[in-house]
Structures are given as C-alpha cells and as structure tokens.
Backbone as CSV, one residue per row, in Angstrom:
resi,resn,N_x,N_y,N_z,CA_x,CA_y,CA_z,C_x,C_y,C_z
1,MET,-39.672,-90.477,-43.458,-39.223,-91.745,-42.638,-38.608,-91.897,-41.630
2,SER,-39.015,-90.444,-40.981,-38.360,-90.475,-39.199,-39.424,-90.789,-38.579
3,PHE,-40.872,-90.911,-38.919,-41.965,-91.165,-38.204,-42.277,-92.618,-38.330
4,ILE,-41.744,-93.084,-39.545,-41.443,-94.484,-39.517,-41.025,-95.286,-38.815
5,GLU,-39.664,-94.657,-38.804,-38.412,-94.600,-37.944,-38.682,-94.938,-36.451
6,ASP,-39.561,-93.915,-36.444,-39.693,-93.414,-34.810,-40.910,-95.234,-34.026
7,LYS,-41.498,-95.221,-35.093,-42.835,-96.203,-34.707,-41.955,-97.510,-34.428
8,LEU,-41.429,-97.731,-35.680,-40.092,-99.129,-35.198,-39.724,-99.040,-34.014
9,LEU,-38.860,-97.908,-33.549,-38.039,-97.735,-32.597,-39.036,-98.487,-31.162
10,LEU,-40.225,-97.552,-31.406,-41.054,-97.586,-30.496,-41.955,-99.383,-30.195
11,TRP,-42.211,-100.008,-31.034,-42.240,-101.117,-31.623,-40.786,-101.965,-30.857
12,ARG,-39.858,-101.680,-31.649,-38.686,-102.734,-30.886,-38.653,-102.623,-29.053
13,MET,-38.897,-100.631,-28.837,-39.060,-100.778,-27.292,-40.027,-101.793,-26.683
14,ARG,-41.296,-101.492,-27.269,-42.005,-102.697,-26.298,-41.850,-103.791,-26.549
15,ARG,-41.063,-104.565,-27.345,-40.563,-105.802,-27.252,-39.244,-105.791,-26.815
16,GLY,-38.856,-105.341,-25.645,-37.780,-105.328,-24.686,-36.647,-104.884,-25.694
17,ASP,-36.267,-104.356,-26.116,-35.232,-104.394,-26.907,-34.620,-102.885,-26.367
18,ALA,-33.458,-102.884,-25.282,-33.027,-101.683,-24.753,-32.297,-101.114,-25.599
19,GLU,-31.891,-101.733,-26.759,-30.676,-100.513,-27.984,-31.917,-99.530,-28.783
20,ALA,-33.187,-99.953,-28.584,-33.957,-98.734,-29.429,-34.553,-97.969,-28.131
21,LEU,-33.788,-97.972,-27.497,-34.872,-96.608,-25.987,-33.252,-95.792,-26.536
22,GLY,-32.003,-96.832,-26.234,-30.767,-95.981,-26.561,-30.677,-95.124,-27.798
23,SER,-31.123,-95.518,-28.929,-31.136,-95.280,-30.349,-32.278,-93.922,-30.041
24,ILE,-33.214,-93.917,-29.458,-34.173,-92.859,-29.383,-33.548,-92.200,-28.460
25,TYR,-32.990,-92.290,-27.846,-32.543,-90.889,-26.641,-31.124,-90.230,-27.315
26,GLU,-30.479,-91.125,-28.240,-29.335,-90.505,-28.660,-29.883,-89.694,-29.846
27,LYS,-31.347,-90.287,-30.762,-31.905,-89.276,-31.452,-32.043,-87.812,-30.968
28,TYR,-32.844,-87.878,-30.320,-33.266,-86.920,-29.576,-32.415,-86.198,-28.389
29,ARG,-31.543,-86.260,-27.922,-30.904,-86.163,-26.585,-30.767,-84.564,-26.760
30,LYS,-29.538,-84.026,-27.987,-29.449,-82.695,-27.745,-30.839,-81.763,-28.595
31,THR,-31.783,-81.935,-28.689,-32.987,-81.085,-28.895,-33.676,-81.095,-28.048
32,VAL,-33.695,-82.069,-26.946,-34.143,-81.854,-25.996,-33.778,-81.087,-24.891
33,VAL,-32.348,-81.494,-24.449,-31.438,-80.451,-23.638,-31.214,-79.191,-24.524
34,SER,-31.279,-78.422,-25.607,-31.524,-77.573,-26.135,-32.973,-77.022,-25.715
35,VAL,-33.575,-77.156,-25.773,-35.256,-76.717,-25.500,-35.077,-76.793,-24.167
36,ALA,-34.884,-77.524,-23.212,-34.908,-77.285,-21.882,-34.080,-75.919,-21.258
37,VAL,-32.544,-75.997,-21.907,-31.562,-74.662,-21.720,-31.819,-73.715,-22.041
38,VAL,-32.666,-73.433,-22.851,-33.471,-72.213,-23.443,-34.580,-71.587,-22.702
39,MET,-35.540,-72.611,-21.972,-36.335,-72.301,-21.049,-36.131,-72.197,-20.035
40,LEU,-35.195,-72.749,-19.365,-34.636,-72.824,-18.067,-33.117,-71.733,-17.681
41,GLY,-32.516,-71.480,-18.943,-31.118,-70.744,-18.700,-30.186,-71.642,-17.990
42,ASP,-30.178,-72.812,-17.381,-29.422,-73.735,-16.666,-28.932,-74.999,-17.284
43,ARG,-27.522,-75.600,-17.573,-27.528,-76.522,-18.568,-27.529,-77.721,-17.499
44,GLY,-27.116,-77.091,-16.279,-27.322,-78.696,-14.995,-28.860,-79.214,-15.113
45,ALA,-29.733,-77.859,-14.737,-31.299,-77.978,-14.521,-32.288,-78.955,-15.974
46,ALA,-31.367,-78.547,-17.139,-31.847,-78.746,-18.379,-31.801,-80.278,-18.242
47,GLU,-30.026,-81.094,-18.312,-29.919,-82.445,-18.156,-30.556,-83.245,-17.117
48,ASP,-31.339,-82.595,-15.881,-32.114,-83.401,-15.743,-33.541,-83.342,-15.653
49,VAL,-34.357,-82.181,-16.639,-34.695,-82.600,-17.293,-34.795,-83.552,-18.465
50,LEU,-34.294,-83.835,-18.954,-33.965,-84.284,-19.979,-33.755,-86.297,-19.529
51,HIS,-33.447,-86.262,-18.300,-33.519,-87.549,-17.728,-34.749,-87.622,-17.418
52,ASP,-35.892,-86.689,-16.639,-37.408,-87.036,-15.972,-37.930,-87.251,-17.187
53,VAL,-37.637,-86.768,-18.558,-38.903,-87.124,-19.597,-38.241,-88.198,-20.031
54,PHE,-36.675,-88.364,-20.139,-37.027,-90.162,-20.695,-37.161,-91.427,-19.642
55,VAL,-36.823,-90.836,-18.453,-37.669,-91.790,-17.413,-38.744,-92.366,-17.824
56,ARG,-39.523,-91.374,-17.563,-41.425,-90.986,-17.960,-41.435,-91.595,-19.329
57,PHE,-40.573,-90.892,-20.167,-41.258,-91.910,-21.804,-40.610,-93.422,-21.456
58,ALA,-39.910,-94.174,-21.208,-39.381,-95.448,-20.908,-40.736,-96.053,-19.614
59,GLU,-41.076,-95.730,-18.895,-42.452,-96.203,-17.938,-43.757,-96.235,-19.167
60,ARG,-44.098,-95.048,-19.976,-45.357,-95.145,-20.507,-45.467,-95.532,-22.103
61,ALA,-43.941,-96.042,-22.300,-43.886,-96.544,-23.758,-45.026,-97.575,-23.825
62,PRO,-44.730,-98.457,-23.028,-45.819,-99.818,-23.484,-47.647,-99.421,-23.923
63,GLU,-47.881,-98.120,-23.362,-49.319,-98.056,-23.413,-49.320,-96.505,-24.409
64,LEU,-48.367,-96.296,-24.820,-47.877,-94.902,-25.453,-48.665,-95.037,-26.927
65,GLU,-49.900,-94.151,-27.955,-49.896,-94.130,-28.527,-49.579,-93.004,-29.461
66,LEU,-48.823,-93.102,-30.438,-48.339,-91.414,-30.969,-49.308,-91.114,-31.927
67,LYS,-49.811,-89.934,-31.600,-50.685,-89.472,-32.806,-49.924,-88.374,-33.705
68,THR,-49.170,-87.904,-33.232,-47.792,-87.433,-33.648,-46.675,-87.419,-33.442
69,SER,-45.434,-86.941,-34.020,-44.303,-87.338,-34.372,-43.721,-87.784,-32.512
70,LEU,-43.146,-88.716,-32.681,-41.960,-89.153,-31.386,-41.332,-87.492,-31.036
71,LYS,-41.105,-86.851,-31.970,-40.182,-85.397,-31.382,-41.149,-84.765,-31.077
72,GLY,-42.538,-84.556,-31.771,-43.302,-83.468,-31.062,-43.744,-83.861,-29.335
73,TYR,-43.648,-85.128,-29.096,-44.291,-85.751,-27.831,-43.350,-85.264,-26.953
74,LEU,-42.306,-85.538,-27.284,-40.961,-85.383,-26.169,-40.843,-83.902,-25.912
75,MET,-41.227,-83.130,-27.089,-40.871,-81.203,-26.807,-42.114,-81.221,-26.179
76,THR,-43.105,-81.577,-26.031,-44.470,-81.666,-25.524,-43.916,-81.768,-24.008
77,ALA,-43.114,-83.154,-23.720,-42.709,-83.507,-22.689,-42.015,-82.682,-21.947
78,VAL,-41.072,-81.825,-22.577,-40.086,-81.275,-22.154,-40.492,-79.973,-21.678
79,VAL,-41.678,-79.156,-22.562,-42.261,-78.182,-21.704,-43.184,-78.407,-20.587
80,ASN,-43.828,-79.884,-20.680,-44.365,-80.178,-19.372,-43.678,-79.886,-18.243
81,ALA,-42.346,-81.095,-18.386,-41.536,-81.135,-17.321,-40.856,-79.655,-16.835
82,VAL,-40.552,-78.860,-17.564,-40.214,-77.275,-17.545,-41.313,-76.643,-16.782
83,ARG,-42.670,-76.424,-16.726,-43.599,-76.111,-16.526,-43.416,-76.184,-14.652
84,SER,-43.561,-77.988,-14.562,-43.949,-78.293,-13.502,-42.590,-77.822,-12.492
85,ARG,-41.561,-77.470,-12.750,-39.983,-77.189,-12.100,-40.623,-75.746,-11.814
86,TYR,-41.348,-74.938,-12.819,-41.589,-73.606,-12.111,-42.589,-73.534,-11.107
87,ARG,-43.610,-74.575,-11.307,-44.252,-74.295,-10.548,-44.308,-74.717,-9.261
88,GLN,-43.399,-76.050,-9.319,-42.620,-76.663,-7.868,-42.070,-75.373,-6.774
89,ALA,-41.457,-74.459,-7.835,-40.346,-73.544,-7.322,-41.173,-72.474,-6.706
90,ALA,-42.116,-72.171,-7.131,-43.373,-71.466,-6.531,-44.011,-71.474,-5.594
91,SER,-44.141,-72.732,-5.259,-45.073,-73.173,-3.924,-44.353,-74.111,-2.883
92,PRO,-44.752,-72.782,-1.947,-43.327,-72.836,-0.616,-43.872,-74.054,-0.013
93,THR,-42.953,-74.827,0.399,-42.757,-75.927,1.286,-42.880,-75.447,2.593
94,VAL,-44.054,-76.440,3.177,-44.151,-75.836,4.645,-44.055,-77.327,5.443
95,GLY,-43.343,-77.275,6.777,-42.866,-78.098,7.108,-43.850,-78.516,8.258
96,LEU,-43.810,-79.881,8.672,-45.547,-79.982,9.845,-45.206,-79.412,10.837
97,ASP,-43.873,-78.972,11.356,-43.773,-78.302,12.842,-44.519,-76.948,12.353
98,GLU,-44.449,-76.505,11.226,-44.744,-74.889,11.273,-46.189,-74.819,11.259
99,LEU,-47.033,-76.069,10.448,-48.466,-75.985,10.911,-49.502,-75.813,12.368
100,ASN,-50.157,-75.521,12.636,-51.083,-75.422,13.816,-52.219,-76.188,13.945
101,LEU,-51.671,-77.562,13.970,-52.777,-78.026,13.828,-53.141,-78.939,15.060
C-alpha cells in the first residue's frame, strides 16, 4: 500500500497540491534524518541534508519517474547528499588572490 500511496502523493504534488509534499515530508522526515545522523555524526548537518534532499525532490518532482519506492529514492538522495558534503569538505578552496594568473 505504501508504494501506491507514495505514487498518489507524487501525482497530487505534480498537480500543485502543497499538502502532498508536506505529507511526504512528514512520512519520511525521521528516516532521512536518522540515516544522515548515522552517516555524519552531527544532528545539525543531518537537518541540513534533510532540507537539501527535500528541496531537490520538490524541484525534480515534475519529471521524476519512480522506478523503486519513494523511500528508496529518498534514501539514495540522502547518501548522495552526504557524499557530496564529504567531497566538498575534502576539496580545498582557493581564493582568486591566491592564484598566480
């Protein structure tokens, strides 16, 4: 039933139903944050990941084709968001004044 419910919520969301996005958020918020906390070890950073994941999800929803469950999609998005944070943290930032151009 959850897969059908998720498909219905996504369908409603695509038609401008703001409550549908809120329902998806409430349904998966704790799971998304829990996974992010385990991966990052930081509740604040996990909340940032939650925000990023749902903003990207809302932006992509109109063309999103679920091939798996919505939960699976969101979990993949969390893992990718955390990996991106680690990559960004590992990349040194160089200011323009430090470049010898």
